[in-house]
C-alpha positions as CSV (number, residue, x, y, z in Angstrom):
1,M,-0.2,0.0,-0.2
2,S,1.5,3.5,-0.9
3,R,2.1,5.8,2.0
4,P,-0.9,8.2,0.9
5,H,-3.2,5.5,0.7
6,F,-1.8,4.0,4.1
7,S,-2.3,7.3,5.9
8,R,-5.9,7.4,4.7
9,F,-6.4,3.9,6.0
10,L,-4.9,4.9,9.3
11,S,-7.4,7.8,9.4
12,A,-10.2,5.8,8.4
13,I,-9.6,3.4,11.2
14,A,-8.9,6.4,13.9
15,V,-12.4,7.8,13.0
16,A,-14.3,4.7,13.4
17,A,-12.7,4.3,16.8
18,A,-13.4,7.9,17.7
19,L,-17.3,7.0,17.2
20,S,-17.3,4.4,19.7
21,W,-15.0,6.1,22.1
22,P,-16.7,6.3,25.4
23,A,-16.5,9.2,28.1
24,A,-15.0,7.1,31.0
25,A,-13.0,4.1,32.0
26,P,-14.3,1.4,34.0
27,A,-13.8,1.6,37.8
28,S,-12.4,-2.0,38.4
29,P,-8.6,-2.2,38.6
30,P,-7.2,-2.3,34.9
31,N,-5.3,-5.2,33.4
32,V,-1.9,-4.2,31.9
33,V,-0.3,-6.0,29.0
34,L,3.1,-5.0,27.8
35,I,4.4,-6.4,24.6
36,M,8.1,-6.0,24.1
37,A,9.7,-6.8,20.8
38,D,13.5,-7.6,20.7
39,D,15.8,-5.5,18.6
40,L,13.1,-4.0,16.7
41,G,14.2,-0.7,15.2
42,Y,12.5,2.6,15.0
43,G,11.6,2.2,11.1
44,S,10.8,-1.3,11.1
45,I,7.1,-1.3,11.2
46,G,4.2,0.0,8.9
47,C,3.0,3.1,11.3
48,Y,6.7,4.3,11.6
49,G,7.3,4.0,8.0
50,G,8.5,0.6,7.7
51,D,8.2,-1.6,4.7
52,A,7.1,-4.9,6.8
53,R,3.1,-5.4,6.6
54,T,2.1,-4.7,10.1
55,P,-1.6,-4.2,10.0
56,H,-2.4,-5.3,13.6
57,L,0.3,-2.7,15.1
58,D,-1.1,-0.2,12.5
59,R,-4.7,-0.9,13.8
60,L,-3.4,-0.5,17.4
61,T,-1.6,2.8,16.3
62,A,-4.8,4.1,14.9
63,A,-6.8,3.2,18.1
64,G,-4.2,4.7,20.5
65,L,-1.2,7.0,21.0
66,R,1.8,6.8,18.9
67,F,5.2,8.2,20.4
68,T,7.7,9.5,18.2
69,D,10.3,10.2,20.9
70,F,10.2,7.0,23.0
71,H,13.4,5.7,24.2
72,S,14.9,2.4,25.8
73,N,17.3,3.0,28.7
74,G,19.9,1.0,27.1
75,P,20.9,0.2,23.5
76,V,20.9,-3.4,24.2
77,C,18.6,-5.9,26.0
78,S,19.5,-6.4,29.6
79,P,19.9,-2.8,30.8
80,T,16.5,-1.7,29.3
81,R,15.1,-4.9,31.0
82,A,16.5,-3.9,34.3
83,A,15.1,-0.2,34.0
84,L,11.7,-1.7,33.2
85,L,11.8,-3.9,36.2
86,T,12.8,-1.3,38.7
87,G,11.6,2.1,37.2
88,R,15.2,3.3,37.6
89,Y,18.2,4.0,35.4
90,P,19.7,0.4,35.1
91,Q,23.0,1.8,36.5
92,R,21.5,2.5,39.7
93,C,20.5,-1.0,39.9
94,A,22.9,-2.9,42.8
95,W,25.8,-4.7,41.5
96,V,25.4,-8.4,42.2
97,P,28.7,-9.6,43.8
98,D,30.8,-12.2,41.9
99,E,30.4,-14.7,44.6
100,E,26.8,-14.8,44.1
101,L,27.2,-16.2,40.5
102,S,28.2,-19.6,39.3
103,P,31.7,-19.7,38.2
104,D,30.9,-19.8,34.5
105,Y,28.5,-17.1,34.6
106,R,31.0,-15.1,36.5
107,A,33.6,-15.3,34.0
108,Q,31.1,-14.5,31.4
109,R,30.2,-11.3,33.3
110,Q,33.7,-10.5,33.8
111,A,34.4,-10.6,30.2
112,N,31.3,-8.5,29.3
113,P,30.8,-5.9,32.1
114,A,28.8,-3.6,29.9
115,Q,26.0,-6.0,30.0
116,R,26.3,-6.9,33.6
117,W,22.5,-7.1,34.3
118,A,22.2,-10.0,31.9
119,W,23.7,-12.2,34.9
120,G,21.7,-11.1,37.4
121,I,19.8,-7.8,39.2
122,S,20.0,-7.5,42.9
123,P,17.2,-9.6,44.8
124,A,16.8,-6.4,47.0
125,E,15.5,-4.2,44.0
126,L,11.7,-3.5,44.3
127,T,10.5,-4.8,41.0
128,L,7.3,-3.9,39.0
129,P,5.9,-7.3,39.0
130,A,6.3,-7.3,42.6
131,V,4.4,-4.1,43.0
132,L,1.5,-5.1,41.0
133,R,1.4,-8.4,42.8
134,S,1.0,-6.7,46.2
135,A,-1.9,-4.6,44.7
136,G,-3.6,-8.0,44.0
137,Y,-2.6,-8.6,40.3
138,R,-1.8,-11.8,38.8
139,T,1.6,-11.3,37.0
140,A,3.2,-13.4,34.2
141,L,6.4,-13.0,32.0
142,V,6.2,-14.8,28.8
143,G,9.1,-14.8,26.7
144,K,12.8,-13.4,27.4
145,W,14.2,-12.9,30.7
146,H,17.8,-12.0,30.4
147,L,18.1,-10.7,33.9
148,G,20.2,-13.9,35.3
149,Y,21.0,-17.5,34.4
150,D,21.3,-18.7,38.1
151,F,18.2,-19.9,39.8
152,K,18.7,-17.1,42.5
153,F,17.8,-14.7,39.8
154,H,14.8,-16.5,38.1
155,P,11.7,-14.5,37.1
156,L,9.6,-16.2,39.8
157,N,11.7,-14.7,42.6
158,F,11.2,-11.4,41.2
159,G,7.6,-10.9,41.4
160,F,6.1,-13.0,38.8
161,D,3.7,-15.5,39.4
162,E,4.1,-17.4,36.3
163,F,7.0,-17.9,33.9
164,R,7.0,-19.3,30.4
165,G,9.7,-18.7,27.9
166,F,14.0,-18.6,28.0
167,M,16.2,-17.2,30.4
168,G,18.9,-16.1,28.2
169,G,19.7,-13.6,25.5
170,N,18.3,-15.6,22.5
171,V,17.2,-19.1,21.3
172,D,17.0,-20.6,18.1
173,Y,13.4,-20.4,17.0
174,H,12.8,-24.0,16.2
175,T,14.9,-26.1,18.7
176,H,14.9,-23.3,21.5
177,V,18.5,-23.9,22.4
178,A,20.3,-20.9,23.7
179,G,22.6,-18.7,21.5
180,Y,24.7,-17.5,24.4
181,G,26.0,-19.1,27.7
182,R,26.0,-22.6,27.6
183,K,24.0,-23.3,24.6
184,E,21.7,-25.6,26.1
185,P,17.9,-26.1,25.7
186,D,16.4,-23.0,27.1
187,W,12.7,-23.3,27.5
188,W,10.9,-23.2,30.7
189,H,7.7,-23.5,32.4
190,G,8.1,-21.9,35.9
191,K,11.5,-23.5,37.2
192,T,11.1,-26.7,35.0
193,L,12.8,-27.2,31.8
194,A,9.8,-27.8,29.4
195,P,10.8,-28.5,25.9
196,E,7.9,-28.0,23.3
197,A,7.9,-28.3,19.5
198,G,7.1,-25.1,17.9
199,H,8.0,-22.0,16.6
200,T,9.2,-19.4,19.2
201,T,6.9,-16.5,18.4
202,E,4.1,-18.8,17.9
203,L,4.3,-20.6,21.4
204,L,4.8,-17.3,23.2
205,T,1.7,-16.1,21.9
206,R,-0.3,-19.1,22.6
207,Y,1.1,-18.6,26.1
208,A,-0.1,-15.2,26.7
209,T,-3.5,-15.7,25.3
210,E,-3.9,-19.0,27.6
211,F,-2.8,-16.5,30.3
212,I,-5.6,-14.0,29.6
213,A,-8.2,-16.7,29.3
214,R,-7.3,-18.1,32.6
215,H,-7.3,-14.7,34.5
216,R,-9.8,-12.8,33.0
217,A,-11.8,-12.6,36.1
218,Q,-9.0,-10.7,38.1
219,P,-6.7,-8.0,37.3
220,F,-3.5,-9.2,35.6
221,F,-0.1,-7.9,34.4
222,L,1.2,-9.7,31.1
223,C,4.8,-8.8,30.2
224,L,5.2,-10.6,26.8
225,T,8.8,-10.1,25.8
226,H,9.2,-11.5,22.4
227,A,12.2,-12.9,20.9
228,A,11.6,-11.3,17.6
229,P,13.2,-10.0,15.6
230,H,16.4,-10.7,17.4
231,D,18.8,-12.8,15.5
232,P,19.1,-15.8,14.5
233,W,17.3,-14.6,11.6
234,Q,15.1,-17.6,10.7
235,S,12.1,-18.4,8.4
236,R,8.8,-19.8,10.1
237,D,9.3,-23.0,8.2
238,P,12.5,-24.4,8.8
239,A,12.4,-26.5,5.8
240,R,12.1,-23.3,3.5
241,P,15.1,-21.3,4.9
242,L,15.0,-17.5,3.7
243,P,17.7,-15.0,3.0
244,P,18.6,-12.9,6.2
245,A,16.6,-9.8,5.1
246,E,13.5,-12.0,4.0
247,A,13.5,-13.9,7.2
248,Y,13.6,-10.5,9.0
249,R,11.0,-9.1,7.4
250,E,8.9,-12.3,8.0
251,M,10.0,-12.3,11.9
252,I,8.6,-8.6,12.0
253,E,5.2,-10.0,10.5
254,G,5.1,-12.8,12.9
255,L,5.4,-10.4,15.7
256,D,2.7,-8.1,14.4
257,A,0.2,-11.3,14.1
258,S,1.1,-12.0,17.7
259,V,0.1,-8.3,18.9
260,G,-3.3,-9.0,16.8
261,A,-3.8,-12.4,18.5
262,V,-3.4,-11.0,22.0
263,A,-5.7,-7.8,21.1
264,A,-8.2,-10.4,19.8
265,A,-8.1,-12.4,23.0
266,L,-8.7,-9.3,25.1
267,R,-11.7,-8.6,23.0
268,T,-13.2,-11.9,23.2
269,H,-13.0,-11.9,26.9
270,G,-14.6,-8.5,27.0
271,L,-11.3,-7.1,28.6
272,E,-10.2,-4.5,25.8
273,R,-12.1,-1.6,27.5
274,N,-10.5,-2.5,30.9
275,T,-6.8,-3.2,29.8
276,L,-3.9,-0.8,28.9
277,L,-2.2,-2.4,26.1
278,I,1.4,-1.1,25.4
279,F,4.0,-2.2,22.5
280,C,7.7,-1.0,22.3
281,S,11.1,-2.4,21.6
282,D,14.0,-3.0,24.0
283,N,16.3,-1.0,21.9
284,G,17.3,-0.1,18.2
285,A,17.8,-2.8,15.7
286,A,20.9,-4.8,14.6
287,A,19.5,-5.9,11.3
288,P,20.5,-7.8,8.3
289,R,22.8,-5.9,5.9
290,G,20.8,-3.7,3.6
291,V,17.7,-3.4,6.0
292,P,17.1,0.1,7.0
293,A,15.5,-1.1,10.3
294,N,16.5,2.2,12.2
295,R,15.6,4.9,9.6
296,P,15.7,7.9,9.6
297,L,18.0,7.6,12.6
298,Q,21.7,7.2,12.5
299,G,23.2,4.0,14.6
300,R,22.1,0.8,15.7
301,K,21.9,-1.3,18.5
302,G,24.7,-1.0,21.0
303,G,25.4,2.6,20.2
304,L,24.3,5.6,21.8
305,H,23.1,7.4,18.7
306,E,19.5,7.5,18.1
307,G,19.3,4.4,16.1
308,G,20.7,2.5,19.2
309,H,17.7,3.7,21.9
310,R,14.9,5.8,20.0
311,V,12.2,3.0,19.6
312,P,8.5,2.5,18.7
313,F,6.1,2.8,21.6
314,I,2.3,2.5,21.1
315,A,-0.4,2.6,23.8
316,A,-3.9,2.0,23.4
317,W,-6.9,1.9,25.9
318,P,-10.4,2.3,24.6
319,G,-12.2,4.9,26.5
320,V,-9.1,6.2,28.0
321,I,-6.6,7.0,25.5
322,A,-8.2,8.9,22.4
323,P,-7.5,7.3,19.0
324,G,-5.4,8.3,16.5
325,G,-2.7,10.4,18.7
326,V,0.8,11.0,18.0
327,T,2.9,12.7,20.7
328,D,6.6,14.0,20.6
329,A,6.9,14.0,24.2
330,T,10.1,12.3,25.6
331,A,9.8,8.9,27.4
332,A,11.5,6.0,28.5
333,T,11.2,2.5,29.4
334,M,11.8,3.4,33.2
335,D,8.7,5.4,33.2
336,L,6.4,2.1,33.0
337,L,6.9,1.1,36.6
338,P,5.5,4.2,38.1
339,T,2.8,4.5,35.2
340,F,1.7,0.7,36.0
341,A,1.9,1.4,39.9
342,R,-0.4,4.4,39.7
343,L,-2.8,2.5,37.5
344,A,-2.8,-0.2,40.3
345,G,-3.5,2.4,42.9
346,T,-0.6,1.5,44.9
347,S,2.1,3.9,46.2
348,L,6.1,3.3,46.4
349,P,8.2,3.5,49.2
350,A,9.0,7.1,50.0
351,D,12.9,6.5,50.5
352,L,13.2,4.7,46.9
353,T,14.7,6.6,44.3
354,I,12.4,6.0,41.4
355,D,13.9,7.7,37.9
356,G,10.8,7.2,35.9
357,T,7.6,9.3,35.9
358,D,4.0,8.5,35.6
359,L,2.9,8.7,31.9
360,M,-1.0,8.4,32.6
361,P,-1.5,12.0,32.5
362,L,0.1,12.2,28.9
363,L,-1.7,8.9,27.9
364,R,-5.0,10.4,29.0
365,G,-4.6,13.7,27.6
366,T,-4.7,15.5,30.8
367,G,-1.3,17.2,31.0
368,P,2.0,17.2,29.6
369,L,5.2,15.6,31.2
370,A,7.5,17.9,33.0
371,P,10.7,18.3,31.1
372,R,13.8,16.8,32.4
373,P,17.3,15.5,31.2
374,R,17.7,11.9,29.9
375,H,21.1,9.9,30.3
376,W,22.4,6.8,28.8
377,L,25.6,5.1,29.6
378,F,27.0,1.9,27.9
379,G,30.6,0.8,28.5
380,N,32.6,3.9,28.3
381,A,30.2,5.6,25.9
382,W,27.5,8.3,27.1
383,A,25.0,10.7,26.3
384,V,22.7,13.3,27.7
385,R,19.6,15.0,26.5
386,R,17.9,18.2,27.3
387,G,15.2,19.4,25.4
388,D,16.2,18.8,21.5
389,W,19.9,19.1,22.4
390,K,22.1,15.9,23.0
391,L,25.5,15.8,23.8
392,L,27.5,12.3,23.2
393,G,30.8,11.5,24.9
394,E,33.3,8.8,25.7
395,G,35.1,8.6,28.9
396,D,35.3,12.0,30.5
397,Q,35.3,13.9,27.0
398,P,32.2,15.3,24.9
399,R,32.6,14.3,21.4
400,A,29.4,15.2,19.5
401,L,26.7,17.6,20.0
402,H,23.3,17.5,17.9
403,H,19.9,19.4,17.9
404,L,17.3,16.6,17.3
405,G,14.8,19.2,16.5
406,R,16.6,20.2,13.4
407,D,18.9,17.1,12.8
408,L,17.2,13.9,13.9
409,G,19.9,11.7,11.7
410,E,22.7,13.5,14.0
411,K,24.9,14.4,10.9
412,T,25.8,17.8,12.0
413,N,28.2,18.1,15.0
414,L,27.9,21.4,16.6
415,L,30.4,21.0,19.5
416,A,32.6,23.8,18.4
417,A,29.9,26.1,17.9
418,Q,28.1,25.9,21.4
419,P,30.8,25.6,23.9
420,S,28.7,27.0,26.8
421,L,26.1,24.6,26.1
422,V,28.5,21.6,25.9
423,D,30.1,22.6,29.2
424,E,26.3,22.8,30.7
425,L,25.2,19.3,29.4
426,T,29.0,17.8,30.5
427,A,28.2,18.9,33.8
428,L,24.6,17.6,33.9
429,H,26.5,14.3,32.7
430,R,29.1,14.4,35.6
431,T,26.4,15.0,38.2
432,W,24.5,12.1,37.0
433,I,27.5,9.9,37.1
434,A,28.1,10.9,40.5
435,G,24.5,10.0,41.6
436,V,24.4,6.7,39.7
437,G,28.0,5.5,39.4
438,R,29.8,4.6,36.5
439,K,28.7,1.1,35.7
């Protein structure tokens, strides 16, 4: 479908949704469904200008609110997931001592400290599922964990009532053997290894819709963290392998079908109007060669240019979030914990530092987000954002300054032209580092 025709298609869906949009939301505690893609780039889906066929995500966008300036808290998987669970910058999460890790996992983390969260976050952290469970929610993680391999760091020890999926960073989509670490079968039902035949995306979708059906009579939090389109780039049919670029597109379209199945399950059980449904990605894409998955951004997964951390984010909730909206408000993964906690009607400890902020005023259309700086740190690289200005640095030195409002592709370095601003932003970064630690 051409872009003009597609725009008219989205408009038609938005108008239809608006005609049935009621004035008030249900009074009962709302369900929360978060669907997180893995390595999905900003420009990978139809409603963000991508070439893949994503009718279900396009429909979700037309029925809800699309963010154009949403960010993962890290440019790779595990720091973003730590921010999701804690509502804090991942750098603020307590370091897990070496002696708490199995020897082989200890050695792996020592070889890759930039992704330290993949081997565990501290059990002392207050987590999103624990907060919601204390408010009476049934909580489930379906899909990727990647916040600890040892059983001490199992998701059921961090507030989830149910877990179906894999512990590590990725799996073969057909055999479910881990691609990292010990490279053993990594497919779990709770704390039991439970191999099952089937394609990863389709199995996770089935588990998610079954969870919705089982718990339709009580408030629930479903965290569906897909593997797709993270590598390996494999076709749905193992007997018909596709070239990487074609497999990647097929994986995105399978992800879209999963979103459609979850949305359909909510409608089937009469839950759509009492459920906040969110779709996002954990970081930018590292796509096959020649696939412009992060367009129009510069950079990719693992880097701190916009392509590494500016990601799709769509929120829908009939009766609460007006349909067909687009916002350029700056938000991040860590904002979800305070948002969901407020929805659940629960409060957070007064002495706990939460870096995220409640997004519901923005989602409801009742008020803007207060401006605040944003920070990223990965290895020796860092970035700080204030308004449209973004400063990138390495070590203790600023390297590039960009005005994202005029230069979203980060092509023009204004470092030499704005020395006072560079000093201000560098000072912001140093103050932040002093508070969270360089880790």
